[in-house]
N, C-alpha and C positions, 0 to 999 in steps of 0.2 A: 544217487542224488548229488547235485553240485553243492559243495560246501559254501557257507557264507564267505569264508576267507577267499576261496577261488573266485566267487562272484565279484567281490569287491576289487580283486586284482585284475579282473577281466578288462581288456582294452576299451570296451564300450562304456565303461564307467569313468574313464579318465577324462571325459569331457567336463566333469563337474568343476574341477579347479579352473580350467580356462574360462568357464562361464562366470565363475566367481571373479576372476581377474577382469573379465569383460564388464561385469557389473561395476567393479570399482572404477574402471576407466569411464564407464557411462556416468557414474556419479560425479566424477571429476569434470567431465564435459558439461554436465548439467550445472555444476557449481560455477564453472567459468562462464557459461552462457547466461546464467541468472545474474551474475555480477556485471557482465557486459551490458545486459539489458537495463539494469538499474543505472549504470553510468550513462548510457545513451538517453534514458528518460530524464536524467538530471541535466544533461547538456541541451536536450530539446526544450526543457522548461526554461532554461536560461535564454535560449534563442527566442522563444515565444514572448517572454516578458522578463527583461533584465532586472526589473525592480523586485520581483518575487522569486525568480528562478534560481538565484544563487543559494537561497536557504534550502530550497528543495534538493538541489544537487548535493549540498553538504549533508543533509539528513539521509539521502539515499546512499551516499558514500559511506557514512557511518554504519548504516544497516548492512551494506554489502561486506563490510569488514568483519561483521560478526557471524557471517555464514561460513560453515565448514562443510566439506564434502561428505562427512559422516554424520551430519546433523540428523537428529531424530525428527519424527513426523510432527510432534507437538511444537518443537522449537521452530521448525519450518513454517508451520501454520501461524505461529506468533510473529515471525518475520514477515509473512505475507500480510497479516493484519496491519502490522506497522507500516508497510509500504503503502497499502491502500489508504491508511489514515493520512500519511504524508501527502499522497497525491490528492486526496479530497481536500485537505487543508490548503494545499497550493492552489487548487482549482477555485476555492472560495476566495482566497486572498487575491488571486489574479482577476477574478470577476469583479471584486470590489475596486481593484486598481483601475481596470478599464472603465468601470462605471464612473469613477471619479474623473477620469480623463474625458469621458463622454459628457459628463456634467459641465466640465470647463468649456468644452466646445459649444455645448448648448447655451451656456451663459454668454459666450462671445457672440453667437448668432442672435440671441435675444437683444443684446446691447446694440448690435448693428440694426436690427429691426426697429428698436425704439428710436435710434438716431434717425433712421429714414422716416419714421412717423413724425418726429419733431420737425424735420426739414419740410415734410409735406404740409403740416399744419402751419408752419411759418410762411411757406409760399402761398398757401390759401389766404392767410390773414393779410399778407402784403398785397395779394391780388385784389382783395376786397377794398383795401385802402386806395389802391391805384384806381379802381373803378369809381370810387367816390370822388377822387380828384378829377377824373375824366368827366364825371357828371357835372361837377362844379364848373369846369372849363366850358362845357356846353352851355350852362346857364349864363356864364360870363359873356359868351359870344352874342347872347340875345339882349344884353344890357345896352342902354343908350347913354347912361350917365358915365362919363369917363372916370370920375372920382370913385364911383361905386365899383366900376370895372377894375380899377387899379387896386382897390382894397381887397377885392375878391381874389385877384391874381396873387397878391402878396400872401393872403391866407392860404391859398391852395399850394403855393410854392413852399411855405413853411411846413404845411402838413406833409407834403411830398418829401421834403428834406428829413423831417422827423421819421417818416416811415423807412426811408433809406438808411438812416443812422441806426434805427432799431433793427433793421434787417442785418446790417453789418455786425452789430453787437451780438445778436442772437446767433448769427451764422458762426461767428468766432467762438462763442461758447460751445456750440454744438461740435465744431471741429476740434476744439481743445479737449472736450470730453471724449470724443472718439479717438483722438490721438493717444490720450492717456490709457484708454482701454486697449488699443492696439499694442502699445508698449508693454503693458502688463502681460498680455497673452503672448507676445513675442518672447518675453523673458521666460515664461512658463514653457513655451515650445522649445526654446534653446536648452533649457534645463532638462527637459524630457529627452531631446535628441542627444545631449551629452551623456545622460544616464544610459541610454540605449547603446551608445557607442563604446562604453567602457565595460571591461570585465569587473564584476563586483569584488572579487577577491584580490586580484593583483593590481587593479586600476590601469592595466594596459588596455589597448583597444580590444573590443569584442570580436569574436570570429565573424559574426554577421557583418559588422562594419568593415573588417579587413577584406572579406569576400567582395563587398561592393567596390572597394578600391581596386582590387585585382581585376574585376570585370571591366571597370572603366579603362584600365591600362590595356587590357586585351582588345577591347573594342577599338581603341585608338591605335593599336599596333605599335606602342612605344617600346623602347628597350628597357627591360628591367629584369631583376633576378630575385629569387626568393630563397629563403633558408628555413627549413624545419628543424627546430631545436628540441630534442627529447632528453629529459633527465634520466640518466641510467639508474636502473634499480630503484625507482622511486617507490614502488609498491612496498619494498622492504622497509622504507622509512615509516610508512603508515602502519605496517604490521608490527614493527619493533617499538616505535615511539608514540604511536597514536596519530589520529588525523589532525589534532590541534597543532602538533609539532610539524606534521607534513604541510599544513596550510601555511605555517610561518616560513618554512623553507621555500615554498612557492612564492610567497610575497617578497622575501629577500632576493631570491633568484631573479624575479621580475625586475626589481629595482636595479640590480647589477646589470641585467641585460639591457635595460633602457639607458643606463649610464654608459655602457660600452658602445652603444650605437650612435650614429650621427643624428643630428637634429632633423635631417631630411629623410631618415629611415622611418618606416612604419613598423612598430613592434606591437604584436598582439598575442593574446593567449588563444591557442588553437583548440585546446580542450585537455582536461586532465593535467598531465605534466608535459604537454607539448606546447611550444610557442612558435610563432612564425614571424619572420623578418622580411619586409619588402624593401628592396634597394633599387633605386632608379639609376642603374649602371650596368655595364657589361659584366660578363662572367669573371674576367681577370681581376677587375677592381673589386667585385663582390668576394672573390676568394681571399684577397688580402684583408678585406674588412672582417670576414668571418674568422680568420686566424686570430685577429686582435680580440674579437668577441670571445672566442674559445679560451684564449689565455686569461681573459678577465673574469669570466663567470665560473670557471671550474676551480675547485679548491674547497677548503673547510668552511662550513657555515656554523654559527653558534645560535641555538634557539633555546627557549625556555621550555623545560619539561616538568613533569610532576615532581621529580626529585632534584630539580635544579637545572643548571645549564647543560646542554647537550651539544657536543661537537660532532658534526656530521660531514663526512667527506662527500662532496658532490662532483660528479662528472657528467658530461653531456655528449650526446652524439648529434652531429649536425649534417643534414643533407642539403646540398645546394643545387639549384637548377636555374638556368637563364631562359626566359621566354623565347620560344621559337615559333613565329607565326607560320601557319595558321592553327596551331594547336589550341585545344580548349583548356579551360581552367582545370578540369579534372585530370587531363593528361599532364599538365605542368605539375600539379600537386603529386601525382603518382611518381613522376621522375624524381622529385625532391624527396619523397617518402622512401623510395627505393634506395637512393643514395644514403639517406640517414640510416637505414637498416644495414647497409653494407658497412658503414663506418662503425655501427654498434657491434656487428659481428667481429670486425677487426679489433675493436677495443677489448672484447672478451678474450682475445688470444694473447693479451698481455701488454697492450699499449698503455704507457704511463701518462699521467696528467702532465701538461706542459709545465716546465719549471717556472715560467713567468707567473703562472697562476698561483703556484705554491708560495712563491716569494711575495706576491702581492698580498695574499691572505695573512702571511706572517707579520707584515708591516701594517696591516689595516687597523 
């Protein structure tokens, strides 16, 4: 008989440990895929509706931070329930948001319809008055008495003048009311467009709005360059200090990025800890500008934590690409993204922060 010891030592049994390792790798891959899916759902929610998507993205980010690769089934089910609740709540709030916007549009259309109705009634009333004057003029034509004819003509002229004056007054009132409605809805529309064009967390331009600007430039084949800015190791900030501190770092970094760029540059949040800068210039001028940006935004940031102020050293990897017609938006972004990851790999090999950045932070 073969002993249990020999059986356990047999080569055919050695596959158990590799399977265990493979299981661990599978769990890690599942963990990463689940986190990525939550992040993409949050970003998609923000693209669909900027007014409600920011809160969804924040809640999903918090939930993803609580997931571990070795999580138990009960905890995973609890996380799944929380995600479903967040999505359902977002769906209801988004539906209410769009219902409100649809109601505003309906109100505007009804106001236009009422205005058109008032104009129609006024025109009909004036038409009847003019018909009456015309009938009086016909009667006057049949009169033989000059005195009576003169009196009738004066009466008809007075009535016609009164009708025209009333027409002008009523027309002005209708136009004034319509103009007031138009101004009100124009303000609401501009506010909605402004809200949709901004990222709710950083107040930079939203990804959807920046993409529209890029597509316009590509369609017109103008010369421009883009830079993708990625904060190095930002996940560690969330894991170590929490998402509240991480959000504050993003807000401060966004302000510094906007301050470092020129007024003609477009600065937007691309997603997560990535930002995008659009510069209407050739590659050489863009490189000089990006070096100034890098020196300005990298360095220590101070944020409020649960135990007081936290000093966080922030560095960023930047990928630059100039538009080369006839490439597509996707091709341009891929080139900038590849350049950013090359710079990130180089930084991991020991590249230090620019001295100018450290000096600026010390004196800030």
